[in-house]
N, C-alpha and C positions, 0 to 999 in steps of 0.2 A: 502494499499500500503506498502512495506518494504521500511525505509528509507535506505541510502546508510551505514549508521552506524548500522545499526540492520543487514544485510547483512552480514558486516564484521564481525560482532561477532558471527552470526552463522556459518561463516567459520574458525573459531578460533579452532584448533585441539590440543590435549594434555592439556586442560585447565581442571584438575579437581576439580576445585574449582570455585562457583559459583561467589565469590569476584574476583577474576583473569579475568573470562569474564564481568562482569560486568564494572572492569577496563578498557580492553581494547574497550568496547564498547563505552564507554565514550569519551575515544582517539580518535576513530575512527569518533565519531558525531562531536568532535571539528575540525577535517581535513576536513570534509564534509562542514562546515559552511565556513570555511576558503575559500574552492573552489567555494562555492556559492558567497561570498562576492567578491573574484577577477575575476568571471564571471561579476557581475556587475559592477564592475570597468571598464570592459572591454567593456559594453555595454552604456557607459556614450557616450554624444552626443561628437566627436571628437573635438578639438580646429581648429578654422579658420585660414588657413595659407594665410595672406594677404599680397602679394608683395607689396613692398617699392612703387612701380609704383604707385600702384591701392592707395595706402595713399596719395600720393601726388595729383592726378587726384581729388580723392575725397575730399579731403581739398580746393583745387583749386575752384573746383566747387561749392561747398555746400557754402563756406563762402564767394565767389564771387555774388552768387546768393543773399544773404543777404546785402550784401555791396551796390552792385549796386539798388536793391529795396528800402534800406535807405537812399541811399546819391545821387542816380542819377534819379531814374523814380518818385519820390515826392519831387524835391525841390521846388514848389512854397507852399506859406504861404498859403493852403485852408486846410478847413475841408473836407474829403475825404466823399463821400456819402455814404449811406447805401448801396447802388446796386455796389459800387465799391469794397467796403469793404467784402461783401458777395463773390464775385465773385474772391478774391485775395485769400479769406480765403479758399473756395472751390479748388482752385486750387493748395495751399499747401497742403492741405490736400490728396489730390488726387495724388501728386507727391510724399507725403509721402507714401502712400500706394503701389503706383506703385516700390517703392523703396523696401517694405518688400518684394512683392510679387518676386521681383527679386533675393534677397537674398535668397528666396527658391527654385527659380529655379536654381541658380548657385550655390549656397553651399549647404543648406538643410534645408527642412519645420521645424526642431527642431529650429536651429537659427532665422528662419523666426518668431517664435510665441517668439521668446527670442525679437527680434526688436519690434515688434506690442507690447508686454508686456511694454517694456520699454518707445518705445512711448505714448503710453496712460497715463502710470505714470507720464511721465515729462508734457504730456500736462495738464494735471489735475493740477500737482503742479503750471504750469503757470498759469492758471486761478486764483489761489488764489494770485500768485504773480501780477496777473493784477490789482486784488482788492488793493493790497498794493500802484502800480502804480498811481491808481484811487486817494485813499487817499492823497499823495503826491502832486499830480497835484493840488488837489484842494484845499489842504492846502497852498501851494506855490501861489495860485492865476494865474497859465497858463493860458495864454489867448488861448482860443481854437485853432487859427490859429497856434499857437507855439507848441501844444503839441506832433505834430508828428514829430518835432526834436527833444526833450526832450525824447520821446520814443525810436527814432531810436539811440540815444547814449546811452539809458538805454541798448539796445537789443546788440548792439557794445558790450558796457563792459560785458554783461553776456556772449556773445561767449569769448571773452577772460578769463574771471575767469574762464568758465565752461573748457576750454580747458586745463588750467594749474591744475586744479583740477583733472579730467580725467586722464592726463600724472602720477600725484602725486599718485593717488588713485591706477591705475594698477600698478604702482613699486612696491609701498606697498602690494598688496595682490600675486604679483609673486613671492614675496620674503618672507613676513611674513603672513601665512594665519591666524594666530591669530588676524590680524585686521580686521576679519569679526565677533570677537566678541564685537571688539569696535563698530564697524559699528551700528550692532543690538543695541546693547544697545543705543547708542546715537539714533539713530531711534526711539526707544521705549518709549525713554524719549522726543523726540519731539513730539510722538504722547502723551502723559502726558501731557505737556505742553498745546498742541492744545485743547485738552478735559479741562483742567483744566480752561483756559480762557474763553472757551465757556460757561462752567457751572457757571462759577463766575457773567456773565451777564453785563461785563464790557461794556461800550461804545467803541466799535471796533474801531472806525475812531478815538478817543483819544487816545485810547490805541497804535493803531498801527502808527498813524500819528506824535506821539510825535517824534521832530527832534533827540532826546537823547544827551549825554554829548558830544559825538564827535562832532556832525554838531553843536551845540550850541556854542564850542569851535571853529570852523572855522570860523563862523561868528562873533566871539569877534575881531578873531586875522587877519582877510583877508578884508582889504579895500573893500567896496561896494558904488556901486552908488545907489543902492536901487530902480533900474529901469528896465525896459526892454527896450533892443535895440535889438529887434529882435532874431536874432539867434546868436548873438555875445555874447563871454563868457567875456569878459575885452572890457574896453575901456578907453583912454588918458583922464584923468581929472587933470587940471593944468600941464600937464607932468608927471603926476604920474598914475600908472595902477590903475585902479578899476575894480574889479569884478561885472557884472551883475548878477540878479537872477536869469537867465538862469543857471549861472554857479554853483548856489547853488543847485537849483533844479536837475542837471545832477548828484552833487556829492552824494544829498540824492539817487538817484534811483540807484546809483553805489553801496551805502551802502547795498540799500534793494538788488542788486544782490548778492553781497557777501556774506550775511545769505541765500540768498534763496539756493545759489550755495552749501553751506553747509548740506543743507538739501536734495538737489535732487541726487546730485553726490552719496552719499553712497548708496541712495535708489535704483537708477538703477542697481548698482552693485549687488544689491540684486535679480534682475533677470536674469541678465546676467553677466559673468565675461571675456567675449569679448572686449577688448578696442574698435575695430573697429564698434560694434555693439552699445555699450556705448555713442560712438563718434557722429553717426550719426543720433540715436535715439534723442539726445541730440539736436544736429541742426538743424532738422527737427522739432523740437517741439518749437523752437525759429522764424521759417518762419513763417511768417503771422502774429507773436504776434501784431503787431501794428496796423494791418488793425482788429484783431481780437477784439483788446480794442474799438475800435471806432466802431465795429458790437453789441456787447453785454454789452458796457461801463455802459449804462443806465438799463441793466437788473443783472451786476454784484451782487447787493443788494439784490436781489429777491432769489440768491440762499442762503438759509439760514442754510441748513444745509452743505454747503459745510466744514465747520470746522469737521463736525461731520463725514462725508466721508473720509476725510483725516485722521482723526485718525484712523479709521480701514484700511486705506491703509498702512498709515506707520506702523503700530503694525504689521500687516502681514506681509510685508516685512523684519521689524526688527526680528521675529521672525524664517523667511525663513533664514536668515544671519546667525543666530544662529545654527540651524539647518546644513546649510551646513559647517559651522566650525567643527560642531562636527562628521558630517561625514568623513570630511576629516582626522580629528584626530582618525578616527573609534569607536568614542564613539556610533555612531548607522551606520546602514548599509542602510540607505535608504534617500533620499529626495524628498523635495515637487517637482514634475513635473513640467514641463513649462506651460502646456495646464491648470493645476489648479490656477499657478499664472495669466495667461491670464485671464481665466474664471472670477477668483475673482474679478480683477480690472474691467473688464467688467463690470459686477452685482453691484460691487460696487458703479461706477459711476452711472450706471443706475438708480438704487436706490436713490441716492443721489439727482440727478435732477429730479426725478420724485416726490419725497416726496417735495423736496424745491418748485415745481411748483404747488403742490395741498396745500402748506400751503399759497403759495402768494395767491392763488383764495381765500381759506379761508377768510384771511384777508382783501383782497378787497371788499369779501360780506359783513364783519361785519362792516366796515367800511360804506359802503354804507346804512347799515341799520340804523347804528348809524347817519348817518346824514338827511336821511329821517324822523327818530325821533325828 
């Protein structure tokens, strides 16, 4: 098949020298490639046009659901049953799926794929964050009946931090496309540190559960009662305010939220640059997180290869961000399609869960054999 450059060269008249013909052929070929690149830009997914009223309603409804669920529906100091946690978890997952389908119907299915990719990515990172929450609660020896309150405060703090980071990230990428290079490099470094810690065979509970310099400093300068006073953060002792152990627990959770937001927000901008999708996918990933903690809290330690799965996930998103920046500056003329991102995330999480389950069963059989011997 003749290319447009070849046809242009053949139509050249009066070119008595083959060099002139070859030069004109080369120029025509470049023009053809430029037209092809321009066509590819036109075929990109159009940006979502979200009315300010839609933003307001979305924020009020989604944030309201989390606040009502955390502060009003579960005020009693009791551990939720497995059935209650399972029902709530399934409800919030179904709600997130319905919202994603709604984006496909009212916006486009390309945007719907971006939403589901972002939701799955944020949910997988949330499970890793739950493991850190579990370590903090165990280290602080939080009574089981008070854990739901501490988790609620941690989730609300994550909501505020994510909102701020999303607004900042959206502003940066809207005005400075080179930020994608920084986001991509940061995610690649994060993936490297995850794999480095995994291969070092350190005791993860000791490594992640360490208070750190900041928390040790707070415990030195802030007066404490050294006791639990139900859900109260401080009490009066001899006329002076003293902070309870609940205060330090929530401070530790919020510090973990800050570090989690630094990883998750650049990651989700790697699968979509739509602020509306970034916000809704992040918020839906937070919904039901507390119930999920009580549902799979005892199973978190069985996800032995979660770090490996997150390594491949963050490395993939980091590379995708760098490729997106290169495409923006026209270093390359292609990008990773959204369906590839969604497929990679689903396959990565599926393999991680499957291999972890098989490894746990193998370890259980080995322990049984050893006990019999």
